[in-house]
Structures are given as structure tokens and as C-alpha cells.
N, C-alpha and C positions, 0 to 999 in steps of 0.2 A: 380774226375773230372780233365780233362786235360786242361792246359792253351793253348790258341792259339799260334801258332808259328809266331814270328815276322820275316819278311824277313830281311836279312843282311843289305840291303840298308836303310830300314826304321830305324833299330837300330842305324846305324851310324848317321842318321839325328837327332834322338832324343838326342844322346850323345852331338852332336854339339850345339843344342839349349840349353841344360842344362848348358854348359860351358859358353855360352854367357850371359845367365841370371845371373850366379854367378859373372861374371866379372863386369856387370852393377851394381849389388847390392853393390859390394865392392867400385866401383867408386863413388856412391852416398853417402856412409857412411863415406868415408875417406876424411876429409876436407883438403883444400889447406893449405900449411904452412903459407901463407900470409893472410889467412882469419881470421876474428875476432872470438874470442871464441864463441862456440855455447852454447846457453842458455839451462840449464837443466830443466827449468820450463815447465811443460806439456803445449801444445798448448791450451788446453781446460780450463786452470786454469785462471780465470778472474783476471786482475790487477786493484785494487781499485784506483780511481782518486777522490774519494769524499773528501771534506774538513772536518777535524775533527770537530765535534759539541760538545757543552757543554752539560752535562747531567743534569744541574741544570737550570731551567727556573724560574726567579724571576718576580713576578707580584705584585708590591707593589704600593699602592696609597699613595705617599709621598707628604705631604703638606709642602711647604717651605714658610717662612715668613721673610720679611726684615722689620726691625724696628730700631728706634733710641731711645736712653735713655738720658734724661737730669737730671741734679742734681738740688738742691734747688736754685742754683744761675743761672739757666737756661743754664748752660754749658754742652756741649756734653760729655757723658761718654763713654770711649772706652776700659775699662779694665775689663769688666764683663766676667764671665764664665758660662758654662752650669749650674752649681750648683746655680748660682745667680738668675735664672729666672724660671718662671713656665708658663705653657700654659694650659688654659681650653678651651675645645670645647663643646659648649652647657652645660657648667657647669661641664663637666667631665674632670678630670685630664689626661693629655697626657704625654707620655714618650718621652722626647726630645732625638733624636738619634744623631743629629749633631748640633754643635753650633760653630760659628766662627765670629770674627770680620772682616768685609770685607770693604776694602778701594780701592781695585783695580780690582774688577770684571768688566767685560765688561758692559757697560751701554747703553740701548736703550732709547733715549730721543726724545719726541715730543714736539715741540713748537707750541702752538695754539694762534694765534695773532688776537685779536678783531679789525676788520677794519670797524666797523659800524660808523655811523655819530657821535655818542657820544664821539668817540675817536680822533676827529679831532685835538684837541690841545695837546694830549699826545703821539700820534704816534711817533713823532720824538725822544722823550725821550726813548720810548721802543726800537726803532731801535738802538739808540746809546748804551744803557746799555745792550741790548740783544746780540749785536755783541761782546761786551767785554766779556760777560759771556761765549759765545760759544767758543771764542778763549782760554779761560782758562780751561774750563771743559773737552773738547773733547780730547781724547787720540786715539792712532792708532787703538785699538781694539773696540772703541765705535762707535755708529752710531746715527745719529739724522736726523729729518726731520721737515719741516715747513709747517704749514697749516694756512691759514687765513679764518676767518668766518665773514660774514655780512649778506647780502641777500642770500648768498650761502655759500658752504663749498668748499674751493679750496686748492689743494695740490700744493704749490708753489716750494718745493724742496723735492725730495724723499730722501730715506736713503742715507747718506753719512757720512764720517768722516772728510770731508774737510770743515773746518769752514768758509773758504772764500766763498765757493758756497752758504752756508747757509745765511751768512751775505749779500751777494749780493741779494739773494732772499728777505730777510727781508727789505733791503733798497729800493727795488722796490715796496714794498707793498703800496697800496693807499686806502684811504677811499672810500667806495662804499655804496651808499644808493639806488641804482637803479633809482635815480632821479637826478643824477649828483653828482660829488664828493663834500665832505663837508657837512655841516649841512643844506644846502639849500634844499635838497630833503627829509629831515626827516619829516615824518608825525607828526603832533602836533606842528610844528613850522611854521604855515602859510601854510602848505602843506597837509591839510586834517585832519581827525579825530585823536584823541589820539590813539596810538597803543594799540591793545588788543591781547590776546594770540591767535595765529594762523593766524591772518590777521591784518594789512599787515605784510609781512616778512621784518624783519629789522636786527636781530641779532640772528643767528641760533646757539647759544651756545651749547645747549643740543644735537642738531643734530650733531654738530661737534665732541663732546665728544663720542657720540655713534658710529659714522662712523669711527673715528680714532681707537677706542677700538677694533671694530669688524674687520676692513679692514686692519689696519696697524700693530698692535702690538700684537694681540691675539696669533698669531703663532710664535712670537719671544720668545726666551728663556732668562733666566737671569734677571737681574735688569731692570725694565721698569718704566719710570716716564713721566708724562705729566706736562707741565707748561703752564698754561693759563694766558695770559696778557689781562685783561678785566676789565670792570666796574661791571661785574656780572649780568647785565640785559639781559634777553632773550626775544626776540620778534619774535614769529612766528614758533618756532621749533615744529615739529611733535612729537619728543621725549619728554616724561615727565622727570622731574628730577630724579625720582626713576629708570626709565629705563636707564638713562645715568649712574647712579651709579652702577646698576647691570652689565652693559656692561664693565665698568672699572674694577669691581671686577672680572669678569669672565676672563678678560685679565690680571689679576694680576698686574695692573698698579697703581702706586702711583700718585695721583694728587696733584699738588701745584697750588694755585691761587695767583698771584700777582695782588691784587685789586688796579687798577689804574683808577681814575675817574676824569673827568673834572666836578667837582661838580656844578659850575654855569650853566652847560648845563641843569640840572634838575630843574632849577628854572623858566623856561619859561612855564611850563605846569602844570596841576593839578596833575600829577603823580609824586611821590617822588622816592628817591633812596633806593632801597631795595635789591640790588644784594648780599650784604654781608651775608645775612641770608641763602640763598640757597647755596652759595659758601662754607660756613662753613660746612654744611652737606655733600656736595660733597667731600670735602677734608678729613674730619674726618672719613668717612666711608671707604676711600681707603688708609688711612695711611699717608696722607700729611697734609697740613695746609694752612690757608689763611694768607697772609702777606699784610696789608693794607698800601699803600704808598701814598694815595691821588693823588696829581699831582706833587709830589716832586721828582726831579731827583736824589738827593743824596740818599733818602730812597729807590728808585728803585734800585740803584746800590747795596745798602746794602742788599736788599731782594734777589738779585741774588747771592750775596756772601753767605748768610745764606743757601740757597738751595744747593749750591755747597758743602758747608761744610757738610751738613746733608747727601747728596748722597755719600760722601766719608767717612763717619763715621757711617756706618750701621752695624747691626748684622744680621746674617743669622741663623735661627733656623729651623730644619726640624724634622718632626715626622710622624709616621704612625697612623692615627686616629683609636681610638677604634671602631668607627662606620665605618665600611668598605664598606657600601653600596654606590654605585655611582648612586644615584637616582635623582640627580639634585637639591636636597634640599639645603636650605641656612643653614649654620652652623655658629653660633655665636662664636667669638673668644675673649678671654681675656688673654692678656699677661701681667704679672707682674714681676717686679724685686724688691723684697723687699729691702729696704734700706732707709736711711734717706733722704726724700724729692725726691726720684727718680721718674721720670714720663716717662712712655713709650709712644711713638708715633708709632702706628701700625694700620693696617686695622681692621675693626670691625667684619669681617666674610668672608666667601667664599662660592662658590657654588660647591657642589660635583658632578662635571660633568666628572671626569676622566682626566688623564694626567695633574694633578695639579702640578704647580711648587712650 
């Protein structure tokens, strides 16, 4: 088979085109001397921008307990170690993973001030001693808030580490009976029938504990304590005592009650003073305690001093419970530190609801 003959003019044109193409190719592949180095990575090779991730995911239900220990002379003990203490959950021994004496961990503190009619004569004492306490205990990494309760529950000062703001709010607190300030409007003193549970509203103590536990401190981390300044009497709360205790336990809050009462106030009616009974249960179940100061200003100052010392002389023990179910059930706790006359002050249990501190 013979190939077709290409005319001389066409052959010359083809040769010219081939030369131009070759020059163009060399121009594209030869970089300029001033150009940056050319990457040798193929264009289609992806460059990873992902942040390295850990290959181990830990999901542990860790229970953390704050507690104090006193000796037979009622002095605080601060030298115990992990080997000195034992924890039972529902009577089952638990393996303590972490144990430390804590004196400087951040503190979240709520002051709940009773401003019902029965506190008319002791409110000035509370304001003075409470202000001194706040100036002493608050540090830069701490935070506190102030709530008053009477016929309502009122946030007077939100979270702050500024003691002056808290003291200013406390000093502005007034007695409120919904019938005029002071005892004048209190039912049972010439102003209507003796108070009964639910009506009329006069001292919403359990409502205050419930609301503060759920709305203010449940999402906070670390050490949390509520200090109630009250005579312990509740009038009109929707929340029952057991519900208030449960809310505080779920918030992992220690409750202290400074029982301050103008006792003559209760001599005018057929109902007696019974607040200390329920307050004892409220505090013991959450790891705190009641300090009864009557209407004595010096005892009130001492009570604040005791609470301050306890909050700065705590132990923190953590463990992973043998019962790993997060079923919302209540687990009973028993912490013991065997030793001559040693007494542990800790909460009596917790609810297995997950993300436990």
C-alpha cells in the first residue's frame, strides 16, 4: 500500500507547527529563576487538615464526695490518707481512686436569707455577721449569690466574687410579710388564722432550697454549699421537705443551717417552734449540719466561723461505683474513717443520674 504524497508546502507548515509546540512545552516546564520551588506533591494527593484525635474514649461514672472529719475533742482532722477511710455504697465496698485534703478548691456558695415576719428582730444581726463572713471566705476564684425568701423567693445578687456587692444586697434586705413590713402583717398575730401548710404563704423555705438547687447550682462544678439563715419554719411551700433534700442531693450541694430565731415571736400563738427538727434532716442528708444560735449575735459570728473552717478543711474522695447503672435510683452512702473517736460528716447518698461530681 502506497502512502499519499504530501505537497512540499504542507510539509513545511507541519514542521513549523511542531517546532512551535516544542518551544511552548519547554517554556511551561522551565521555571523562572525567581520563582518559588515547585511542589513535587501530585495535584490529586489530598492534604490532611484534620486535628488529631485520641484513640481512647473514657466514659466513667465517677462519684466525688466532699466530707469533713472530727476527732473525739470535736476538732477538725486534716491529716488522713486514702488508706484511712472506707466507702460503702448500698453496703457494697467501693475502691477509692482519688483522695485528697482540699482547702483551696473553688467554692460556689449560696446564702439563703429568711426575711419573713418572724425574723424581724434578728435580721440586723444576720446582716452584720453575714457581711463579715463573706469578706473572709470569698477568694478570687470563688463565687457566691444571695437569695431572700418570705412570701416569695427572690434573687437579690447573682453570682459574683465581689463581697461588697453581696453585702450591699444583704444590707438592703427587708422583712416582707405581704401585709406590710414587720410582724404587723403576719397571720396569727391579729391578722387572720394561724398559718397552715400551703396557705397563707409566709416562709417559702423549701421552695427556696428547691429552686436554688435546680436553677442556680446544679450545673456548677466543684464544691457547692448553701447556708440558710432561718428559724427553720416553713409556711406555704409547694415543695415538700423530701423534695428539697432530693434537689440538693442531685445538685451535690452541702447545706448548712444557722438556726436563728426570735423565740418570743412564737409565744403569741398556739403553734410552737419546731423548725430545728426538719432542718436537722435537711442538713444531715446533704453533708452539712445545723448550728443553733438562738438570737445571740456572738454565737452567730462563731457559727459563720465554724462553717468557714469546715469548708476550708474538707476531704475529696472519688470512686467509680460497682453499680454502673445510671438509672436515677438513690444510692445510700456510708463513709467511715476508723480511728479513736473519729466522726465523719458527709452526705447520706446520691442519685445515679449521670455526670455525677
